[in-house]
C-alpha positions in Angstrom: 10.4 -44.9 -83.7 9.3 -48.6 -83.9 12.7 -49.5 -85.3 14.5 -47.6 -82.6 12.5 -49.4 -79.8 13.3 -52.8 -81.3 17.0 -52.1 -80.7 16.4 -52.5 -77.0 14.3 -55.7 -77.4 16.0 -58.9 -76.2 15.6 -61.2 -79.2 16.9 -64.3 -77.4 13.6 -64.9 -75.6 10.6 -66.7 -76.9 7.7 -64.5 -78.0 5.4 -65.3 -75.0 7.9 -63.8 -72.6 6.9 -60.2 -71.7 9.4 -57.6 -72.8 9.3 -55.9 -69.4 10.8 -58.9 -67.5 13.4 -60.0 -70.0 16.0 -57.6 -68.6 15.3 -58.8 -65.1 15.6 -62.5 -66.1 19.1 -61.7 -67.2 19.8 -60.0 -63.9 18.5 -63.2 -62.1 20.9 -65.3 -64.2 23.7 -62.9 -63.5 23.1 -63.0 -59.7 23.1 -66.9 -59.8 26.4 -67.0 -61.7 28.0 -64.5 -59.3 27.1 -66.8 -56.4 28.5 -69.9 -58.0 32.2 -70.7 -57.5 34.4 -73.7 -57.3 35.2 -72.7 -53.7 33.8 -70.0 -51.4 36.0 -67.6 -49.4 33.6 -67.7 -46.5 34.2 -71.5 -46.1 38.0 -71.4 -46.2 38.5 -72.4 -42.5 35.9 -75.2 -42.7 37.4 -76.6 -45.9 40.8 -76.8 -44.2 39.5 -79.1 -41.6 37.1 -81.2 -43.7 39.5 -81.8 -46.6 42.7 -81.9 -44.5 44.4 -79.2 -46.6 46.5 -76.3 -45.5 45.4 -72.6 -45.5 47.8 -71.9 -48.4 46.2 -74.7 -50.4 42.7 -73.1 -50.0 44.1 -69.7 -51.0 45.7 -71.3 -54.1 42.3 -72.7 -55.0 40.8 -69.2 -54.8 43.6 -67.8 -56.9 43.2 -70.6 -59.5 39.5 -69.7 -59.7 40.3 -66.0 -60.3 42.9 -66.9 -63.0 40.4 -69.1 -64.7 38.1 -66.1 -64.7 40.8 -63.9 -66.2 41.7 -66.4 -68.9 38.2 -66.2 -70.4 38.5 -62.7 -71.6 40.6 -63.2 -74.8 38.2 -65.9 -76.1 35.0 -64.2 -74.9 33.6 -63.1 -78.3 34.8 -66.2 -80.0 32.6 -68.4 -77.7 29.7 -65.9 -77.9 29.7 -65.9 -81.7 30.2 -69.7 -81.9 27.3 -70.7 -79.7 23.8 -69.4 -79.1 22.8 -67.4 -76.1 20.9 -70.3 -74.6 23.7 -72.8 -75.2 26.2 -70.5 -73.5 24.1 -70.1 -70.4 23.2 -73.8 -70.1 26.8 -74.9 -70.8 28.2 -72.4 -68.2 25.7 -73.6 -65.6 26.4 -77.3 -66.2 30.2 -76.7 -65.9 29.6 -74.9 -62.5 27.2 -77.7 -61.3 29.9 -80.3 -62.1 32.5 -78.4 -60.1 30.2 -77.8 -57.2 29.3 -81.5 -57.1 33.0 -82.6 -57.1 34.9 -80.1 -55.0 33.4 -80.9 -51.6 34.6 -84.5 -51.9 38.1 -84.1 -53.4 41.2 -84.1 -51.2 43.9 -83.6 -53.9 45.1 -80.0 -54.0 46.2 -80.1 -57.7 42.8 -81.5 -58.7 41.0 -78.9 -56.6 42.9 -76.1 -58.2 42.0 -77.5 -61.7 38.4 -77.7 -60.7 38.4 -74.1 -59.4 40.1 -72.9 -62.6 37.4 -74.5 -64.6 34.7 -73.0 -62.3 36.2 -69.5 -62.7 36.2 -69.8 -66.5 32.6 -71.1 -66.5 31.5 -68.4 -64.1 32.7 -65.6 -66.4 31.4 -67.6 -69.4 27.9 -67.2 -68.0 28.4 -63.7 -66.6 29.7 -62.3 -69.9 26.8 -63.8 -71.8 24.4 -61.9 -69.5 26.3 -58.6 -69.5 27.0 -58.5 -73.2 23.3 -59.1 -73.8 22.1 -56.2 -71.6 24.7 -53.7 -72.9 22.3 -52.1 -75.4 19.7 -51.7 -72.7 22.1 -50.2 -70.0 24.2 -48.1 -72.4 22.4 -47.5 -75.7 25.2 -45.2 -76.9 27.8 -47.8 -75.9 29.2 -45.3 -73.3 31.6 -47.6 -71.4 31.8 -45.3 -68.4 28.1 -45.9 -67.9 28.2 -49.6 -68.6 31.3 -50.4 -66.5 29.9 -48.5 -63.6 26.8 -50.8 -63.8 29.0 -53.9 -64.3 31.3 -53.5 -61.4 28.6 -52.5 -59.0 26.5 -55.5 -59.9 29.4 -58.0 -60.0 31.2 -56.8 -56.9 28.1 -55.9 -55.0 26.3 -59.2 -55.6 29.5 -61.1 -54.5 29.5 -59.2 -51.2 25.8 -59.9 -50.6 26.1 -63.6 -51.4 29.2 -63.7 -49.1 27.0 -62.6 -46.3 24.3 -65.1 -47.2 26.9 -68.0 -47.5 28.3 -67.0 -44.1 24.9 -67.5 -42.5 24.4 -70.9 -44.3 27.8 -72.1 -43.1 27.2 -70.8 -39.5 23.9 -72.5 -39.0 24.4 -75.6 -41.2 27.5 -76.9 -43.0 29.8 -75.5 -45.6 28.8 -78.1 -48.1 25.3 -76.7 -48.1 26.6 -73.6 -49.9 27.5 -75.8 -52.8 24.1 -77.4 -52.8 22.5 -73.9 -52.7 24.7 -72.9 -55.7 23.6 -76.1 -57.6 19.9 -75.2 -56.9 20.4 -71.7 -58.3 22.1 -73.0 -61.4 19.4 -75.5 -62.0 17.0 -72.6 -62.0 19.1 -70.9 -64.6 19.1 -74.1 -66.8 15.3 -74.5 -66.5 14.5 -70.8 -67.2 17.0 -70.7 -70.1 15.6 -73.8 -71.7 11.9 -72.9 -71.3 12.0 -69.1 -71.8 14.8 -68.7 -74.4 15.2 -69.7 -78.0 18.5 -70.4 -79.9 19.7 -67.0 -80.9 23.1 -65.8 -82.2 23.7 -62.0 -82.5 26.3 -62.5 -85.2 26.9 -65.1 -88.0 28.3 -68.4 -86.7 32.1 -68.2 -86.2 34.1 -71.4 -85.8 36.7 -71.8 -83.0 39.5 -72.5 -85.5 42.6 -70.4 -84.7 42.0 -70.1 -80.9 45.3 -70.5 -79.1 44.3 -72.9 -76.4 47.9 -73.9 -75.8 48.7 -70.3 -75.2 46.0 -70.1 -72.6 47.5 -73.1 -70.8 51.0 -71.6 -71.0 50.0 -68.2 -69.6 47.9 -69.8 -66.9 50.9 -72.0 -65.9 53.2 -69.0 -65.8 51.0 -66.8 -63.5 49.9 -69.7 -61.3 53.5 -70.8 -60.8 54.4 -67.3 -59.7 51.4 -67.3 -57.3 52.5 -70.6 -55.9 56.0 -69.2 -55.2 54.7 -66.2 -53.4 51.9 -68.0 -51.5 54.0 -71.0 -50.4 57.4 -69.2 -50.1 57.3 -68.5 -46.4 55.9 -72.0 -45.6 58.5 -73.9 -47.7 61.5 -71.6 -46.9 61.7 -70.1 -50.4 64.6 -71.4 -52.5 65.6 -74.0 -50.0 62.6 -76.0 -51.2 62.6 -78.1 -54.3 59.0 -77.2 -54.9 59.7 -73.5 -55.1 62.6 -74.1 -57.5 60.4 -76.3 -59.6 57.7 -73.7 -59.7 60.2 -71.0 -60.7 61.5 -73.3 -63.5 57.9 -74.0 -64.7 57.2 -70.2 -64.7 60.3 -69.5 -66.7 59.7 -72.2 -69.3 56.0 -71.2 -69.6 56.9 -67.6 -70.1 59.6 -68.4 -72.6 57.3 -70.6 -74.7 54.5 -68.0 -74.4 56.8 -65.2 -75.7 58.1 -67.4 -78.5 54.5 -68.1 -79.6 53.7 -64.4 -79.2 56.1 -63.5 -82.0 55.9 -66.7 -84.2 52.3 -67.8 -84.6 49.6 -66.0 -86.5 47.0 -65.7 -83.8 48.6 -66.0 -80.3 46.5 -66.0 -77.2 47.8 -62.5 -76.3 49.0 -60.4 -79.2 52.0 -58.0 -79.3 49.7 -55.0 -79.9 48.0 -55.7 -76.5 51.3 -55.2 -74.7 51.9 -52.0 -76.7 48.7 -50.4 -75.2 49.4 -46.8 -74.0 50.4 -46.6 -70.3 49.8 -50.3 -69.8 52.7 -50.4 -67.3 51.3 -47.6 -65.3 47.9 -49.4 -65.1 49.7 -52.6 -63.9 51.6 -50.7 -61.2 48.5 -48.9 -59.9 46.6 -52.2 -59.7 49.6 -53.8 -57.9 49.7 -51.0 -55.3 46.0 -51.1 -54.9 46.1 -54.9 -54.4 48.8 -54.7 -51.8 46.9 -51.9 -49.9 43.6 -53.9 -50.0 45.4 -56.8 -48.4 45.4 -54.8 -45.2 41.7 -55.5 -45.1 42.0 -59.2 -45.4 45.2 -59.7 -43.2 45.5 -56.8 -40.8 41.9 -56.0 -40.3 40.9 -59.6 -39.9 43.6 -60.1 -37.4 42.4 -57.1 -35.5 38.8 -58.1 -35.4 39.6 -61.7 -34.6 42.5 -61.7 -32.3 41.9 -58.3 -30.5 38.2 -57.6 -30.7 37.1 -61.2 -30.8 34.3 -60.7 -33.4 32.4 -63.8 -34.2 31.6 -64.9 -37.8 28.3 -63.1 -38.1 29.6 -59.8 -36.8 32.5 -60.0 -39.2 30.1 -60.8 -42.1 27.9 -57.8 -41.1 30.8 -55.5 -41.9 30.4 -56.4 -45.6 27.2 -54.5 -45.8 29.1 -51.2 -45.4 31.7 -52.2 -47.9 28.8 -52.9 -50.3 27.3 -49.5 -49.5 30.7 -47.9 -50.3 30.8 -49.8 -53.6 27.4 -48.5 -54.5 28.5 -44.9 -53.8 31.7 -45.5 -55.8 29.8 -46.8 -58.8 27.4 -43.7 -58.8 30.4 -41.4 -58.4 32.3 -43.0 -61.3 29.3 -42.9 -63.5 28.6 -39.2 -62.7 32.2 -38.0 -63.0 33.2 -40.0 -66.0 30.1 -39.8 -68.1 28.4 -36.6 -67.1 31.1 -34.3 -65.8 33.8 -36.0 -68.0 36.5 -35.5 -65.4 40.1 -36.6 -66.3 40.6 -40.3 -65.5 43.8 -39.5 -63.6 41.9 -37.3 -61.3 39.2 -39.9 -60.7 41.8 -42.5 -60.1 43.6 -40.2 -57.6 40.3 -39.8 -55.7 39.7 -43.5 -55.6 43.2 -44.2 -54.3 42.8 -41.4 -51.8 39.9 -43.2 -50.3 41.8 -46.4 -49.9 44.6 -44.5 -48.2 42.0 -42.8 -46.0 40.9 -46.3 -45.0 44.4 -47.2 -43.8 44.7 -43.8 -42.0 41.5 -44.3 -40.1 42.4 -47.9 -39.2 45.7 -46.7 -37.9 43.9 -44.6 -35.3 41.3 -47.3 -34.6 43.7 -50.0 -33.4 42.6 -50.2 -29.8 40.8 -52.9 -27.7 38.2 -50.2 -26.9 37.1 -49.9 -30.6 33.5 -51.0 -31.1 32.1 -52.3 -34.4 30.3 -49.0 -35.3 33.7 -47.3 -35.6 34.7 -49.7 -38.5 31.7 -48.7 -40.6 33.1 -45.5 -42.2 36.6 -47.0 -43.0 34.9 -49.9 -44.8 32.7 -47.5 -46.8 35.8 -45.6 -47.9 37.6 -48.9 -48.8 34.7 -50.1 -50.9 34.3 -46.7 -52.5 37.9 -46.4 -53.5 38.2 -50.0 -54.8 35.2 -49.7 -57.2 36.3 -46.2 -58.4 39.8 -47.5 -59.4 38.4 -50.6 -61.0 35.9 -48.7 -63.1 38.2 -45.8 -64.0 41.2 -47.9 -65.1 39.0 -50.3 -67.1 37.4 -47.3 -68.9 40.9 -45.9 -69.6 42.0 -49.3 -71.0 38.9 -49.4 -73.2 39.6 -45.8 -74.5 43.3 -46.5 -75.3 43.4 -50.1 -76.5 42.4 -51.3 -80.0 39.0 -53.0 -79.9 40.4 -56.3 -81.1 43.0 -56.2 -78.2 40.7 -54.8 -75.5 39.9 -58.1 -73.8 43.5 -59.2 -74.1 44.5 -56.0 -72.2 41.9 -56.8 -69.6 43.4 -60.3 -69.3 46.9 -58.8 -68.9 45.6 -56.4 -66.2 44.0 -59.4 -64.5 47.4 -61.0 -64.1 48.0 -58.3 -61.5 44.5 -57.3 -60.5 43.1 -60.7 -59.7 46.4 -62.6 -59.8 49.7 -61.8 -58.3 48.9 -58.6 -56.4 46.9 -60.2 -53.6 49.4 -63.0 -52.9 52.2 -60.5 -52.8 50.3 -58.4 -50.3 49.4 -61.5 -48.3 53.0 -62.7 -48.1 54.3 -59.2 -47.2 51.9 -58.6 -44.4 52.0 -62.1 -43.0 55.8 -62.0 -42.9 55.7 -58.5 -41.5 53.3 -59.5 -38.7 55.7 -62.3 -37.6 58.8 -60.0 -37.7 57.3 -56.9 -36.1 55.5 -59.0 -33.4 58.7 -60.7 -32.4 60.4 -57.3 -32.1 57.6 -56.0 -30.0 57.6 -59.0 -27.7 61.3 -58.6 -27.2 60.8 -54.9 -26.3 57.7 -55.3 -24.1 58.4 -58.6 -22.5 56.4 -61.8 -22.2 54.1 -60.4 -19.5 52.7 -57.8 -21.9 51.8 -60.6 -24.4 48.8 -61.6 -22.3 47.3 -58.1 -22.6 47.6 -58.1 -26.4 49.7 -54.9 -26.4 52.5 -56.4 -28.7 49.9 -57.3 -31.3 48.2 -53.9 -31.1 51.5 -52.2 -31.6 52.3 -54.5 -34.5 49.0 -53.9 -36.3 49.3 -50.1 -35.8 52.8 -50.0 -37.1 52.0 -52.0 -40.2 49.0 -49.8 -40.9 51.4 -46.9 -40.6 53.7 -48.4 -43.2 50.6 -48.9 -45.4 49.8 -45.2 -45.2 53.3 -44.4 -46.4 52.9 -46.8 -49.3 49.5 -45.2 -50.1 51.1 -41.8 -50.2 53.7 -43.0 -52.6 51.0 -44.4 -54.8 49.2 -41.1 -54.7 52.4 -39.3 -55.7 52.9 -41.8 -58.6 49.4 -41.2 -59.9 49.5 -37.4 -59.5 53.1 -36.8 -60.6 52.3 -36.2 -64.3 49.8 -33.5 -63.3 52.3 -31.4 -61.3 53.6 -28.1 -62.6 57.2 -28.2 -64.0 58.8 -26.9 -60.8 57.1 -29.4 -58.6 57.8 -32.2 -61.1 61.6 -31.3 -61.1 61.6 -31.5 -57.3 59.9 -34.8 -57.3 62.3 -36.2 -59.9 65.3 -35.1 -57.8 63.8 -36.7 -54.7 63.1 -40.0 -56.5 66.5 -40.0 -58.1 68.2 -39.6 -54.7 66.0 -42.3 -53.1 66.1 -44.9 -55.9 69.3 -44.3 -57.8 67.4 -44.1 -61.1 68.1 -41.5 -63.7 65.7 -38.7 -64.5 65.0 -40.2 -67.9 64.0 -43.5 -66.3 61.5 -41.8 -64.0 60.0 -39.6 -66.7 59.6 -42.7 -68.9 57.8 -44.5 -66.2 55.2 -41.8 -65.6 54.7 -40.7 -69.2 
């Protein structure tokens, strides 16, 4: 029994640290890392004015941070087994401190993107060290349905809570104070790690020889170039701009070199077996559809609450509490259905997507100047619930189907869509759609109706209606493989008639 209890003892701490608080020290570290970024979404509008940069530049910074976070996954265990726990935590905190010190005073967009990329990488560096250390405590049997439910609730939940906190700091003080607050929290991490922890490595020391750093640079260049094209396309008039053509050329060259290295070097950054993971294409498509649907919250809903309802910053921030509550419910639901009831992952994914579609349906009927803030609570609970359920379920599915050596590479590939290109695509689609549909409604209703806001109301309602249709298509795609043969044949005939594809193409897509 004594040996069994020692399994759950965190050996990275010094002996004078009580066992009862060691887990909570890791949770403190985890919360501090989740708060620390290179840039903060709640400070986007203030950064535009202070640094004299465009909204698209600020969004590119946020995407660079998320891609930096994604690119950490393939080298996660190599760094963990090369350095001690204490070294990893202190190094990640120092990198984030450096980024938070520099970012508020830099006016160069490429340099800001580089700093945000490094900050994203460092943030997950520290986060992974904390989460991998508490895995035996949270899930002693290494049940990833339990562990990932915990992970996504903590990570996404803490992000929402600190978004609310940073909003209040920015509202009453200045956006640069958020960076100072992050630096203070990271100094606490460094002090606690240095005083309370000892150099400990869970595995024999593994050198970093053979890590394909050039592959990381090439894949990052590829995905960031595509994001640049999607994000700036409307502003620069797409292929009429030399910048867009240059970005497409850079993406093509980076992809070509990445694929060449994929087949010709011994240990590429992403291996061929990772791309052969079962149903990887299906997972990418689901994440893409989910990312586009979630953009309705950041584009359409924010336009509605700002331009129609005239919510101030604090009222808008208060809505995040209900999204956080929905995420908590989603994490509990995923844990119970996947680990206790052992439901089929397709069913749980279908339920999660249904709640996101339900959010768009409710918002469709709430587009009115008479809508008060209380009516938005339930839709946001549904949105947070569905988002977390899909994240957890598809990540558990990837873990169950991928080889262990390729699992984090698969997570990186999914991140190309999940935290990469999906959000910019949705942003570009809805931003362009608002301009086009609003012009049509202004022409139909006349200029006098513009003062009442009726054209914008009709535009938002129409776009939420299109989102509902897209959501229904996503639900059909998820559920199609579970239909009986007669219904499956009818669906194939319908899709063949609408898309021009053959039945074999459609069957190959869903199976």
